[in-house]
N, C-alpha and C positions, 0 to 999 in steps of 0.2 A: 678450403679450396674445393671448388666444384669438381665433379667427376670429369667434365669436359676439359677443364684446365689441367687436371692432374697429369695426363699423358704428355701434354706440352712441356710441363716443368720437369718431368722425368727426362725428356729429350734435352732440356737445358742442362740438367745435372750431368748427363752422359756426354754432352758436347764439351762442357767445362773439364770433365775428367780427361777426355781425349786431348783437349787443348793443353792441359797440365802435363800429360805424358809427353806430348810433342815438344813442349817447352823444355822439359827435363832433358830429353834427347838432344835438342838443339843446343842447350847450354853446355851439356857434357862434351859436345864436339867442337865448341867454339872457344877460342883462346889463342895465346901465342903459339901453341902447337895446335894447328888447325886440323883436327882429326876428321871432321865432316859428319854430316847427319847420319848417313847410311852406316858408316863404320862404327860410330858411337852407338847406334841402335843395335848392331850386331854384337858389340862388346857387352852392352847391358843385358841383352837377351841371353848371352852365354852363361850368365850367373843365375838365370831363372829356371827352376826345375821344369822338365818337359820341353819348355821352349828352347833349352840349350841343345836339344837333339836336332833342331831345325837349322842351326847356324854353325858355321865353321870359321873360326878366327885364326886358324893356324898361319894364314898368309899375312896377318897383321903383325907389326912389331910389338914385342912384349911391353915396350915403354908406353904404348897407347893404353893398355889395360891399367898400368901403374898410374898414369896421369889421371885417368877417369875415376878409378876406384879409391885411390889414396889421396888425391888432391881435390878433384872437382866434385865428386859425388857427395862427400860430407858437407861441402859448402852449399851445394844445391839443396840438400835436405834441410840444412839449417835455414836457408832462405825461405823454403816452403813452410817450415814450422813457424818462423817469425812472421811471415806474411799472413799466415792463417790466424795466428793468435792476435796480432794487432788489429786485423780487420774485424774479427769477432768482438774484440774489446771496444772498437769504435761503434759498432752496432749497439752494444749494451749501454755504453755511456750516453749515446744520442737518445736511445729509448728511455732509459732510466731518468735522465735529467731533462728530457723533453726539449732538447736543444740540438738543432741540426749541425752545429759547429763544434760539438764536443768530441774529443778524441784524446787518447793518452798523452799525446805530445802537447796539444793546445792546453789541456787541463793541468800541465805542469808535472804530471806523474812521471814522465820519462826523466825530467830534470831531477826529481827527487831520487829516482833510482840511480842516476849518475852520481849524485852527491853521496849517496850511501856507498857506492863502489869506490869513489875517491877516498872516502874516510877509511875504507878497508885497506887501501893501498898505503896510506900514510901512517896508519897505526901499526902496520907490520903484522896483522893478524890473518894473513892470507895463506896459511900453510897447513891447514888441518882438515878441510872439508872436500872430499872427492878429489884430493890432490890438486884442487883448484882454489883452495883457500875459502875464506868466509865471504868472498865477494858476492855470491848469490844471496846469502842471508842479509848482508848489509844493504844490497840493492833492493831487496824485498822490503826491509824496514823503511828505507828511504821512500819507496813508492807508496807504501801504506801511510806514512806520515804526510806526504804531499797530498794524497787523496783526502785524508781526514781534514787537513787544514782547509783545502778548497771547499769541501762539503760544509764545514762549520761556518766559514765566512759567508757562504752563499745562503745560509739558513736564516730565517726570520720567523720567530714564533712557532718553531717546529716544522715549518714548511720551507721547501727549497725555492729560493728566488732565482729563477733561471736567467733573468736579465743580468744578474751580477756574476753568474757562474763563470763565463769566459774571462771576464776581467779578473776574477779571483785566481783562475788558473794561470793567466798571464803574469799576475803579480807574484804568485808562488814560484813560477818558473824563473822569473828574473831574480828572485831572492836566492833560489838554489844556485843559479848561475853565478851570482856574486860570491857565494861561499866557495863554489868550485874554483873561481878565479883566485880567491885568497889562498886556497889550498895549493894551487899550482905555483903561485909566487913563493909560498912558504916552503914548499917541498919540490924543488926543481928537478931532483933525481927521478921523481915520479911523474913529471909534467907530460912526458911523451905518452905514457900509458893512459893518463887521464884525458888528454886531448883526443886519443883514439876513441874513447867512449862518447865524447861530445860530438864527434863527426859521424860515427857509425861505419862499420866495415865488417865484411864476412871473411876477411883474410885469415883470421886465426881459427876458423872452423875446422874441427877434426871429428873423427868418429866418437871420441870421448865427449866432445861438445854435444853431438847429436844424441848420444845415449842419455845425457843428463837433461837436455831440453825436452826430449820426446815425452816422457811421462807427465811432466808438469803441464806442457801446452796441450797435449792430447786429452788428459783427464780434465783440465780446466775448461777446455773448449766444449767437451761433452757436457759438463755441468751447466755451462751457460746455454748451450743449445737445448738441453732438457727443460730449461726455464723459459724457453721462448714464449710459450703460452702465457705464463705469468707476466712476462715482460710486456706482452701485448696489452694486458690489463693495466699494468703499472704505468704504461705510457699515456693512458687516458686520465691519470690523476690518482693521488693517494686516496681521495674520498671514495672513488669508484672501486679501487682495489679493496679497501676495507669493507665496503658494503657487500663485496662478493666473497668475503671470508679470507682474504689474503692479508697476512701480517706484512704490511708495506715496509715498515721500518726494518724488520728482520731480513726481508728479501733484499732490500737495498744493501744492507751490510754484507750479506753473502755474495751478492754480485760484485760489490766493490772489492772485497777481499780476493775473490777469484780472479777478477780482471786485473787487479794490481799485481797478483802473483804472476800472471802471464806476462804483463808488461815488464816486471822486474827481471824475469828469466830472459826475456828477449833482449833487454838492455844490457844485462851483465855479461852476455856472451856476444852480442852483436853491436853494442853501442846504441846511441840515440838515433833512431830512424823515424823521422817525423812524417806526419800527414797520411800515412798508410790507412789508419783508422778513420780518416776524414774522407779521402778520395773514393776509396773502394765502396763503402756502404752507399754513398750518394749515387755512384754510377750504377750500382746493382738495383737500387730502388726503381729506376726507370724500367727495369726488367721484371722485378718481382712484386713491386708495390710495397706498402708498409708492413705487411704481415711478417713478424719476426720468425715464424716457423719456416718460411721460405727464404727470408732475407739472410738469416744467419748462416745456413749451410752454403748458400750460393756465394755470400761474401767471403766465406772461408776459402773456397776454391778460387775465386777471383783474386783474393788477396795473395794467395800463394803464387799464382801466375804473375801478378803485377810485380811483386817484390823480386821474384826470380828473374824477370826480364830486366828490372832495374839493376840487379847485381851483375847480370851478364853484360849490360851496357857499361857499368862502372869499371869492370876489369878489361874491357876490350876497346872502348872508344878511343882512348889515348895510350894504348898498349905500346911499350911495356909499363908506362906509368899507370897506376891504378887510382881512380877517383874514389873518395869515400861515398858509400851508397847514400848516406844522409844528404849529401849535396844534391844528388839526382832527385830524390823524393821531395826535397824542399823546393827545387826548381819547378817541379810539377805541382806541388801542394800549395805554395804561396799564392799563385794566381787563382787557383781554385778557391782558396779561403777568402780572398778579396772579392771574388765573384759572389760568394755566398753572403758576405757582409753587405754588398751593394743590393742584392736581391732582397734580403731581410729589411734593409732600410726602406726600399721602395714599398714593401708590403706594409711597413709600419706607417708610412706617410699616406698610403692609399685610403 
């Protein structure tokens, strides 16, 4: 990035950080108990050292603080973490596979994670890890298995055939969905919990959820962002990467494992949330260009804002009835996906 452009992108980062902070305050004050933007800002500031000396919330009901800190804030942070992780994963998959339509949902990785979680439910092995069972481990194994299957199917002669990548992901996704349906039929007592994963929701988010999600998504995202320069080279082709001294095969494996881990953690706590990794990176590219050193951090912030707004809409549009967040992201993502297909078709025919 040139020195002339660097200050402009610093302003972009600062603007997105400010937008994220404003969205957090807005979401914290919005709901069946409408607290309001100013009051929610005062309550949030009251817990921040130094800033708490500037605000007085003694005139506000104690229930407001309870609602924000015990119910809404864990859900908000979980949405931010999930949006951040899925957006970065979308950038990585699109760059690594050199396909603009690749994302964890389209590639079947989310379906693999849901299948793993479903198996954890029906086998009764969910009572030993973090007091949340082995669901995260099973979801991770399912995500890795789905990723590996898609990767192997799309390979030919040691090279990745990008034209078959999306079709492979769709096929694996349908296969996982078929097994999930069989599990639901065979284990009706777990059907409700499994259906929750297939629709996606932040309803069950708690501080315990946040504590478990935070290190995995934070560390995983940092690893992926630190590899942004290598991803720039990898996106030009394996031959170029090898000629520049990069072990393309090892790098792809590392990126796949880390991105699958982030996807699995997101799915096992928030369910299947599709198209975040597709919509956000494409929207951000209009602002940053294809350079992953800029694209990845900006996508992380934009993804956090996007999913938090979707979750706020999911719990308020038809209040007191709550929509699964996966429905909202799919309603936005499917038309976007179709538009990309049409655009790619026109380019191929041109």
